[in-house]
N, C-alpha and C positions, 0 to 999 in steps of 0.2 A: 505557552504558544500565545502570544499577544493577538489579540482577538477584539471586535463588538461584538456585542449582544444579538445585531441581526446576523452577523455569519454563523452564529454557534449553530449548530446541526445535533440535537439529541436523542432523533429515533432511533432506536435500534437495527431496528433492520434496512434500515437507510444506509447505517454505515456499516454493518454489515454485507454487506450488497457491495457499495465503494471499496471499500478492502482486497474484495474479491476482484471485482474487475479491475483493479489497479495491485494488484498484488507483486510486484516486483519491486521492494521496498531498501528502504536503506539500514543498518543495523547499524547502532550507536551505544559505543559503550565505552568507557576510561582505562586508558592503557600509558602508566606511566607518568600518568599524571596531565596526559593528552589524547583529545577525540580519536577513539578510531573509529573506523566505518567501514561496512562489507556491504555490498550491493547483490542482495538475493531475493529468490523467488519463496513467497512463504504460503503455506495452507489455514486459515484458520477453522478452528472446529470449537462446540461448543459441548463441554458433557458436564451434565449435574448442573445448570445453570452458572457454570467457568468456561472462560473463554481463554481459547491457547492457540499460540501461532504456532507453527510446524514449518522447520528447512532444516539445511545441511550445510555444514561451511568444508572446504579443503581444511584437512588436517596439518597442513605448513601454515596456514592462516592459523598467526599467534593470537588471534584476538578472543578463541575459544578456551583457551589454557588461563587468561585473566578472567574471564567471565566465571572460570569455576570458583575464583578468590575474592569476585566483587559482582555477584547475579548482574544488579538491576542494570534493567538497560530500556532505550527506546529504539522503536521502529519508526520510521516516518513512511508513509506511503501518498503518491504524488498522484492527482490523476490531473485533468487537462487547465492549461492555462494561457491567460493569451493578451493581449496589450489590447486596451482598449479606447480606442480616439478622440476627444473630447471636441472632433467635429459632429459626432451623433447627436450629441447633447442638445437639447432644445435652448438652453440658456447659454448665449455666446462666451461667456466668462466664466468656462470651465477648463478644469485641467486634466490631461492623462491621467488615465490608472492600471492597474494591472488584475485582470478578474484569475482568481485561482481555486482548487480546491485541494483538499489536505487531510491526514486522518494522523495524528501521532498518539502509536501505542505505546503505554511505560509497562513494564513486568520486569519480573524474576527471569532467566534461566538456568536454564537443567540443560549440562549437557552432557546425552548417549551416548557411548559408543559398541554398547553392546549390537551382537550381529542382529536378533530378531527387530530390536529397534528400528536399525537402517534399512531391513529390510522392508517392513511396515512403510514409513517413512520413504522410499525411494517408491514403492508401490501407489501411495499416497500420490505424490508428486506428478508421477505420469500418468493416472487413471485422472488427474484434473488438467493435463495440458497438450496432450497423447494420448487417445482412446486407440488410433489405429497403429501408434509403437506399442503400445500395452501387449497387446500377444506376442509381436516379435519380442519383448523384451521377456516375457515367463516364459518362452522356450528355449532362452539361454543358458549356456551350461554353469551350473553352479560354482562353479571354478572361478571361470572367467568373474562373476561378479560380485565375488569374494575375493577378489584380488582389488575387483573396484573398491569394494567398501572396505577395504585397511586407507585407500587417501581421503577417505574424509570422516565426521563425527555430524550426529543429532542433536539439533539443537529442539527444542521444547519453550517455550515463552508462557510461564501463565499471565494471563493480563490482568494488570491492577486498575489502570482507565486507560479512556481513549476521548482526547477530544479531537474534534474533528469541524473541521471550519470550510464554507461554501462562501466566498467572495463574487456573490455574482448579481451586484448590482444592489443589493437590497435595500441600497440608501439613497437608491435614485427614483426620483417618481416614475410614475407606469409610463409617463409621454417619453422618458429616458429609456427604459427596461426594450419596448417593440423596438426601436429602431438599432439598440444592439444586437438582438435577437436574430432580426433580419439578416443583420452584415454577418455576422456570424455565421447563418443558415446559409447563406450565399456562398459564403469563401470555399476553397478549394481545397484548405487544409483541416485534413482530417480530425486535428485536436480544438480546432473551432469549431466543427461542426457539432462536436462531441458535447462541447460549451452550450452551442445553442440548446441544443436536445436537454441538458441539466435544466439549465434555465426556463424552457420551456414547462418542461417537470414538476419546478419549485414554483412555478407561478400558474401550475394548471392550465395553459395553454395549448 
């Protein structure tokens, strides 16, 4: 990922928090010399100082079969992003830009098709996203759940490296950052409000 030094995020705690809060990612791999992309919710886990991304994919999706042959992949997680109007800058001769946040996770996939792995994977995903539904899910007949599991495969990605970038006006003077934060904070757009909060945290405001 192209980036300037000002925008690089290296703090592990911050990166993991970002991925957990924006965990609907794009799984990217090669298929017949072309990029293959699937949009999936992911879990991130740390086991024995190693990071793993967990997800499941429809069995009818041919991407997982190619991943068995060529397991290298990239998962992209995008956070808030927004247009920044140049009218906010103190210098009149300024150009517009786009602020954004993203993490690129590189790793190798292991495809899992066994019942026990799929059971654990689905339980973890539901536990993270819908604890209210979890109890009802656990009471469903195993025969019904087994028929569902036949239509999915599990994906376990061992993370090899992560590139994280927050482009949050770090290359602008403080006199420009504060008007941007105020502008975004007063927006009715939830994504712009989230970006304002991330900027406040970054600059300890």
